C-alpha positions, 0 to 999 in steps of 0.5 A: 604149431600149425605151420609145423603140422601143415607146412607151406609148400611151393606151388611149383616144386612142392618143397617146403617153403615159407612163401607160396613160391619159393625163392628159387622157383620165383627167380627161375620164372621166365620173364619177357625178354628184351628187346621188345615192341614199345607199344604192345610189349611183344618181344622182338627176337633177333632185333638189335633195338626196341621198336616203336611198333611191330607186326603184332600191332598191325591187327590192333584197332586204332584208339586203344591202349597207349602201351602194354607190358607183361611180366612173364613169358609163356612156358609150362611153369608160368602157364601152370600158375595161371591155370591154378589162379584161374581155374583151381580157386588158387586166388592166394597166388595173386599175392605171390605173383603181384611182385612180378608186376611191380618188378615190371613196373620198375623196368617201364619208364612209361609207368614210372612217369606218373604217380597218379595211376588208377588200376582198372581190372578187366572184368569177367562175365557174371556167370564165370565170376559166380562159378569161380568166386572171384575175378583173377584180374581184380585179385592181381590189382588188389595185390598190386595196390598193396605194394604200390599204393595206387587206387583200384577202380572198376568202371567196366562191365562184361556183357554176355556174348556168344563166347564167354571165354576167348581162349580158343578163338582165332585172333579175328574172332577174339577182336569181334567178340571183345568189341561186343563184350565190354561197356561202362557200368551204368553208374559211370555212364551217368557221370563219365568223369575219370578219376584220373587221366592215367588208367592202367588196365590189369589182366592175367594174360595178354594173347592178341590184345583184343580184350585190353584193346576193347576195354581201352576203347570203352575207357576212352569215352571217359572225360579227362583220360589222357593215357591208358596203359596195360599191365598183364602177368603173362604174355602168350606169344604166338608162333 
């Protein structure tokens, strides 16, 4: 009765749908194309083969993540979904978008190589969390857990910095700000043993890699960590 009075509609096309994204819109979302850089996951258009490292990797600091992958490529539809998830309190979109992360999982040998991954959502600044009411990265991690069954762990803390958001910063400014922004929670610092040697950072958008590189550098301080991967919903390719 309620579904008849208040029918569900697709987030993108607005047509009536039993799901947040209708099958047509979901299948039409622009995925990250191959070939790509096997380290940072950036598409390498015009190349015949996938590369171990690309020009985009040159700005990444040493000692960060081992590999990064993203499900979607930046375009108008995908950005509208990200905007709704982050700024319009549409946290229900996390469940609709998590299958895209699982889809990317199946296509990534590095992820399929281990069955003990622990999902680590990138934290947000406390004030932003209070205003928004949730952390979109945590919502994605929890939704992905329902599909794949891996544990979600939150050892990271987001410190207040000069810039609570990195959206409008240059690549260099992003890196400097990110290095100051993340640390281990005090409870984790007191017992710095990892729950698994394989940690997977989860976030909504990968732009320059500054945020996930900074988070990975902090996670390297944990005992027993051998691999840190990154899985994001969207890849914002510059240029």
